[in-house]
C-alpha positions in Angstrom: 25.7 20.0 33.1 29.0 20.3 34.8 28.6 20.7 38.6 31.7 21.7 40.6 32.0 22.3 44.3 34.0 25.4 45.2 36.5 25.6 48.2 33.4 26.1 50.3 31.4 22.9 49.2 28.0 24.4 49.8 28.7 27.0 47.1 28.5 25.3 43.7 29.5 26.3 40.2 27.2 25.0 37.5 28.1 25.1 33.8 25.2 24.0 31.5 26.1 22.4 28.2 25.6 24.5 25.1 24.4 22.9 21.9 25.6 25.0 19.0 25.0 25.2 15.3 25.2 27.8 12.5 22.5 29.9 14.3 24.3 30.1 17.6 23.7 27.9 20.7 21.0 26.6 23.1 21.3 25.8 26.7 19.1 24.6 29.5 20.1 26.9 32.4 18.0 25.1 35.1 16.2 21.8 35.3 14.7 21.0 38.8 14.6 17.3 38.2 18.3 17.0 37.1 19.4 19.3 39.9 17.6 17.3 42.5 19.3 14.2 41.2 22.6 16.0 41.7 21.7 16.9 45.3 20.4 20.4 44.6 16.7 20.2 45.4 15.9 23.9 45.3 12.6 25.7 44.9 12.9 29.2 43.4 10.1 31.8 43.9 11.5 35.0 42.2 13.7 35.9 39.3 15.8 39.2 39.5 17.9 41.0 37.0 20.4 43.9 37.2 22.1 46.0 34.6 25.3 47.9 35.3 26.6 50.3 32.7 30.1 50.7 34.0 32.9 48.2 34.7 33.9 48.3 38.4 30.3 48.5 39.6 29.9 46.6 42.9 26.6 45.3 44.2 27.0 43.8 47.7 27.8 42.3 50.0 24.1 41.6 50.6 21.9 39.1 52.6 18.4 38.6 53.7 18.0 37.5 57.3 15.8 34.6 58.3 12.9 33.9 58.0 13.4 35.4 54.6 16.9 34.1 53.9 17.6 33.7 50.2 19.6 31.2 48.3 20.6 32.6 44.8 21.5 31.0 41.5 23.5 33.7 39.7 24.3 33.9 35.9 25.4 36.6 33.5 23.3 37.4 30.4 25.8 40.0 29.0 29.2 41.1 30.1 31.2 39.5 33.0 31.5 39.7 36.8 33.5 38.4 39.7 30.8 36.8 41.9 31.6 36.4 45.6 30.0 34.4 48.4 31.1 34.8 52.1 30.2 32.2 54.6 28.5 33.9 57.6 27.0 30.8 59.2 27.9 30.9 62.9 29.8 27.6 63.7 30.7 26.8 60.1 34.2 25.6 59.6 34.5 28.1 56.8 32.9 31.1 58.7 34.3 34.4 57.3 35.9 32.7 54.3 35.0 33.6 50.8 35.0 32.1 47.3 34.8 33.9 44.0 34.0 32.8 40.4 34.2 34.7 37.2 30.8 34.5 35.5 30.3 35.7 32.0 27.9 35.5 29.1 30.7 33.8 27.2 31.6 31.0 29.8 28.0 30.3 30.9 29.1 29.5 34.5 26.4 30.0 37.1 27.0 30.2 40.9 24.7 28.6 43.5 25.0 30.7 46.7 22.9 29.2 49.5 21.2 31.1 52.4 23.7 31.9 55.1 26.2 33.7 52.8 26.9 37.3 52.0 26.7 37.8 48.3 28.0 40.4 45.9 29.6 40.9 42.5 31.8 43.4 40.7 31.3 44.0 37.0 34.3 43.5 34.7 32.8 44.8 31.4 30.5 47.6 30.4 26.8 46.9 30.0 26.8 43.8 32.2 23.4 42.2 32.8 23.0 39.7 35.7 20.1 37.4 36.4 19.5 35.4 39.5 16.8 33.1 40.8 16.1 33.3 44.5 14.5 30.9 47.1 12.5 33.5 49.0 10.7 36.7 48.2 12.4 40.1 48.8 11.6 41.4 52.2 12.9 44.9 53.0 12.8 44.4 56.7 15.2 41.4 56.4 17.6 43.2 54.0 21.2 43.8 55.2 24.7 44.4 53.9 28.4 44.4 54.9 31.1 46.6 53.4 32.4 44.9 50.2 36.0 46.1 50.7 36.2 45.3 54.4 39.9 44.6 55.3 38.9 41.8 57.6 37.6 39.9 54.6 40.3 41.0 52.1 38.3 39.9 49.1 40.1 40.1 45.8 37.5 41.6 43.5 39.7 41.8 40.5 39.0 45.6 40.2 40.4 48.8 41.6 38.2 49.0 44.7 39.0 52.6 45.3 37.2 53.5 42.1 34.2 51.1 42.6 30.8 52.4 41.6 28.5 51.9 44.6 25.0 52.6 45.6 24.5 54.8 48.6 23.4 51.7 50.6 26.5 49.8 49.7 28.8 52.8 50.4 27.2 53.0 53.9 27.4 49.3 54.7 28.8 48.3 58.1 32.0 46.4 58.8 32.4 42.7 59.0 33.7 43.0 62.5 30.5 44.7 63.6 28.3 42.3 61.7 26.1 40.0 64.0 25.2 37.1 61.8 21.6 35.8 61.9 22.6 32.5 60.4 23.7 29.3 62.0 25.6 26.5 60.4 24.0 23.9 62.7 20.6 24.9 61.2 21.9 23.9 57.8 23.4 20.5 58.6 
């Protein structure tokens, strides 16, 4: 597996090897022992999937506050996305900065987004299916969001953001400027 740190080193891109033959290919998308050896000792408790029919669908920017904060390992089963992680750990040298990766069924890249980050993605193709493993169970009382197209973040989503397909929750999300982070970088170091 190729493991590559992004510009925010705690966010990691993982590309599993694919073993192909005349039938297609096989990949090992997660191996706890190998990942622990690489410094990613992560315990997942829940698997989630989403399906988006239309390109330009945005899901995010989401988080779950402590004590139910979630780390996420995101991959695409069909289609393609721009996956975004925004550091919101108070005191972090990269607070308010974001990284993005293109994840697709074709490239097999996965993104590890630790707790303390806003997370979201925009679909680039029709009929995109995304799967992600999480480190804590969903807790509605800990759920929160920040506006995906907030000008203070200036995220390049790779889509026409004025035509984005949003849920009511995401359309009503608050601004980054008004966001009071429940996360601390010192707690993660």
